[in-house]
N, C-alpha and C positions, 0 to 999 in steps of 0.2 A: 712531173712538173709541179712546182709548188703553186699555191693560190695566186701569189703576186705575178709569177711568170705567166700563169694561165690567163689572168686578167689582162696582162699586157699583150699577150698574143691575140686575144679576142679583139682588143681595141685596134690592134694593127690590121687585123683582117677586115674589120669594119671600115677603117680608113681607106684601105686599098679598094674595097668594094665601091666606096663613094667616088673614087677617082675613075672607076670603070676599068681598072687594071686587074680586077678579080671578079669573077661572076658573083652576083648578089646572093645566089643560092648557097655558095660556099661560105658566105659571110654569116649566115644564120647560125646562132649558137645551138649546139645540140641540146636536147632536153637533159636536165640534170638526172643523174642516176637515181633509180628508185631507192628509198631508204630501206634499211634492214635493221633488225633487232641487234642491239649492241653486244649482248652476251648470250652464250649458250647455257650458262649456269642455271640450273633449276628446271630447264625444259626437258620434257620426257620424249624419248624416241625422235621422230621426225617432226614434232609439233612446231618447233621454231622454223624449220625449212618450209613447212606448209603455210605458216602465217606469212613468212617473207614472200612466198610465191603468190599468195592472195593479194598482198599489197602491190606487188609488181604488176599483177593483172589489171589493177585499177589506177596506179599512180601516174601512168603516162597521160591520162586524160585530165590531170589536175589543173592544167593551165588552159583548158579549152572553154572554161566558163560554163560548163554544163552542170547538171545536178550532181552534187557530191554523193558518193556512196555513204551509207550510214553505218556506224558501229555503235553498239549499245552494251554497256557494262552494268551489271549489278554492282552494288558497293560493298556491303558488309561481307567479309570473308571471301570476296572476289578480288577487290582492289587493295583491301587492307586485311590484316589479320585481326580478328575479333570484331566487335560490333559497336558502331558509334552511337546507335540508339541506346544501347545498354549503358555505355560510358556516360552519356548525357543524363540518363535517368538516375544513375547512381550519384552524379554530381548534384542534381536537383535535390535529392534526399539529404545529402550531406551538407547542403547549404541552405536549407529551408526555403526552397523556391517553388514548392507546389502550393498553389492557392487552394483554399478551402472551396468546396463546391457551393453552388448557388443554394441559399437557404439550408445549407447543411445536408442537402439531398444528393447522395452519391449517384443515384440513378441518372442525374442530369449529365454525368460525365461520359456515359456511353449507353446507347439504346439497347445494347446487348448484355449489359451488366445484370446478373441475376439478382433477385431480391435477397438471397442469402449473402451474396458478396456486398451488396449495398448496406445491409444490416451490419455485417462484420466490420466494414470500413467505418461506419457511423459509430460503432461501439469502441473501435480502437483509436480513432482520431478525434481531437477536440473540435468543438464548434465555437462559433463566435470569434474566430481569429481570421486575420487576413491571409496569412500564409501558415502552413502547418509546420510545427517545430520538430521536423523529422531528424534534425541533427542530434537532438537530445532525447526525443520521445521514441524509444526503441519499439514500443508496441505499435505505434502508428506506422513507423518506417517498415517494420516487419510485415504488416498487413498489406501495405502498398507494394512492397517488393514481391510478396507471394502472389498477389493477384496479377501483377505485371509479368513476373518471371515464369510462373508455373500454370497460370490460368486457373488457380484455385485459391481459396481462402486458407489461412493458417490452420483452420479447422478441417480442411479437406473437402470443402464444398465447391462445386463447379462455379467458376466466376463469370463465365460468359456463355450465352446460348442464343439460338435462333438466327444464325447467320449462314450465308453461303460460303462454304469452305474453299471454294475456288476463286472467290472474289474479295474476301474479307478475312483478315486476321485481327480480331478485336484487341488482342494484347498489344500488337504493334500500334494499332490505331489509338489505343488508350494513352500512349506516351504523348502523341500529338495533342490529344484532347486535354491532357493534364497541363498543357501549356496555356490553357485558357486564361484570359486576363492580362497576359503579357503582350507586348508588341513583337512583331517579327524581328526587329532589331535587338530587343532584349533576349529573345529566344536564341538568336545567333550568338550573342555575347556569352550566354550560358554554355553553348556548344563550344565556343572558342576556349573558354576556361577549362572545360573538360578535355578538350583536345590537347592543350598545353600540358596538363597533368599526365595524361595517358601516354603521350609521346616521350615525356621526360622520365617516366617510371621505367625501371629495368624490366626486361622481358621476364614474364612469369610472375610479376608483382600482383598482389591482391590488395584490396582496401576494405575497410569496415563500413558496412551499411546496416544500421540497426544492430541486430545480434549476429549478422552473417558476414562472412568473408566472401567477397566477390572479385571478379576479374578487374585488374587495375592498370592494364596496359593495352596499347594498340600500336601497330606498326604498319606503315605503307609497305606493300610489296614492291621492291625495286624493279622486278621484272614487269609488273603491270604498269608502273610509271613509264618505263621504257617503251612498252607496247603502245600505250596511249599516245605518247609523243611520236612514235614512228608512224602510227596510223594517221595522225594529224599531218605530219610532214608528207605523207603519201597521198594527201588530198581527201581523207575521210572526214566526215562530219561526226565527231565523237560525243556521245552522251552518257550520262549516268542516270539510271533509274533504280531507286531504292525504296524499300518499305520503312525507312526511317523518316522522321519529319523533315520536310523540305528545308527549313532554315538550318537544320543540323547538317544535312548533306551539302548544302551550299558552302558552309564553312570548310568542311573537309575536302571537298572536290578541288578547291583552289590548289591544294598541295600536289595535285597531279596535272595541273595546267588546264583544268576544266572550269570554265566560267560558270557562275551561278545560272546564267541563262540557258545552260546546257545540262543542268542537273534537275531531275524530277524526284520528288518524294511525296509523302503524304501532305496534302494541303488543307489547312484549316480555312473555314470561312472567317471573315472579320466583321467586327462591329465597332464603328468609330475608331478604326486603326488598331484594335486589339483582337487577338485571336479568340475565337469561340471554341466550344466543345463540339461543334459540328464541322463537317468535312466537305470539301469541294467534290463535285461529281464528275463523271466521265460517261460518254456515250449516252445511253438512255437514262442514266442515273442523275438526277438533279442535285444541285448544291443543297446540302443539309439533310439529304436522305441517309447519308452515312452508310451506304451499302456496297461501295466498291472503292478499293484503294489500290495502290501500286503493289499488287500481290497476285501471283499466278495469272489467272485470266485478266485481272485488273491491270497488270503491267502491260499486257498486249493493248488494252484499251488506251492507256495513257500514252504509250509509244505511238500508236496510230493517230491519236488526236493531237498531241502536242508536238510530235516530231515529224510525222508523215502527213499531217494535214487532213486526216479523215474525220469528218464531222458526223455527229448524230449517232444513232444506234449502230451504224456500219463500223464505227471504231471498235466495237466489241468483237468483230469477226475477223478471221484471217483474210488478208488482202492478197490481190494478185502478186506474183513474184516480183514484178517490176516496181511495186510500191511497198517493199518491205526492206528491213535492214539486211545488209550483206553479212555483217559479222556481229556475233553476240558472245558474251562471256558471263558465266554464273557459277554458283556453287551449290544450289539448293533446289528442292522441289518447287519453291516459291518462284523460281526463274524459268520453269519448264516451258511455259507457253511462248514467251518471247524468244527463247533459244530455238524452239522448233520452227519459229517463223523465219529465222535467219537463212538466207539463200546461199551464202558462201561457206563460212566455217562457224562452228559452235564450240567454243572453248569451255570445258567443264573442269573446275577444280574439285578433286575427289574428296568429299566429306561424308561418304557412305550414305547418301540420301537415296532412298529406294527408287522412286519413280525416275528421278534424273539419271541415276546410274543404269537403270534398266534400259532406258532409251539410248543413252550414250554408248553403252557397251554393245547393244544390238547393232547400232550404227548402220541402220538400214540403207541410208543413201551415201555413206562414206564421208559425211561432212562433220562428224563429231570428233573432237580432240579431247582426250582425257589426260589430265596432268595432276600430279600430286600437289598439295598445297606447298607454297614456296617457303613457309615457315612452319615448323612442327607438323609435317605431313602425317596423315593418319596411317596406322598400320593396316596391313591387309585384312579385309573382312573375311573371317574364316568360313562363314556359311554363304550360300548363294543368295543373291537378292531375290525376294519373293515376287518376282514379276508376274507370274502366272496365277497368283492367288490374292495377295494383299498389298501390292506395291503402289496402287493408285488410291488417292483419297477423293471420294466423290463429293459433290456439292453438299450433300447432307451429312458429310463426315464419315460415312461408312468406308471400310477398306475393300477394294475391289481389284480385279486383275488389271494390269496395264495393257491397253489395247492399241493396236496400230490404227491408222486412219481408216482402213477398210473393216475394222471391227475384230480382226483376228487378234489372238492373245500373244503377247511377247513372252517367250520362254524365260525361265529363271536364268540369271547371268552370274558368272563368277567374277570376283574382284581381281583384276590383273594389273592395274596401274596403281601403285602405292608408294 
């Protein structure tokens, strides 16, 4: 029956019910069928079927007015191929949009920047300018690119130190902090310009930044756009949580039907409408302390606080199952905490990240789905993941075994989905 005939039949049934010639119960329209993913292309094994089944388990409740089940996606290399933070940073350097630090003091841009890095940046970049001429000053651009991209100076000195490796990644945070002096709207306009360039560039394109060639393209995953739409149609409350600056994530999230109100990223504090080099806090971390961002355990905090309504220090802790996200998707160790919190399914795109793949392949509760990347998937990792020795990065940065909740050690895992 086509849509027109179906509508006509429903109207006739309602009319008969109104006359009393048909029982009112028979006149009630049946619930719409639960939505399913459009295509099987790119989905490994029974991953698509299991996602469809999860949506079916929840979608029949979508018209009852109750609390919606929550789905949370990481952004970079989970919903898209490549990194929108990187794309924006490269655009800033190519277009002279990084403002000079206050009083020429690079230490003001991050409390974790080492003295060696601050000195290297001060020597490489000019002072007494409003914005740095990084489009033409290759030495300055190279130093900024090295500190951001590798966490070291061009001379090989460590650029950041003194932070909790489960709550903060100062290289990621530094991009947000280098937006200081601009408004949120201006930062979004920079991201929009970078987005247009990277979507228009051919797959595999590179671009020149300083003396380096860097990635110059980004693509949305069609499968993830379809998954997000299907979850939304099935009654899920769908969110993005990224370790890129929030104004950047907001711009990109619109491309998969996610409103900025449902996109979380690194948030700057503001002063008279302009972004500062300090960051918003979560849980027990106050604004301006710059100690916790949307990264590993920090993602858990921001999800609990902003999505699930958990306030104060409790936001940093695992919540009861009824107060957690049902579905989660990620690609990196940076996503491990909020993925583990998901009570339904946890979708992992395989980028050969140690802790994530150790937990996903062990699959202790049967809720982990491993899928190759949808564009340029990784080849099989030839050696086992070092779960039993060095797969976990501790708060102090040391490599340790990956442990289960009970403290027992996860054995090494082989790469089987690629």
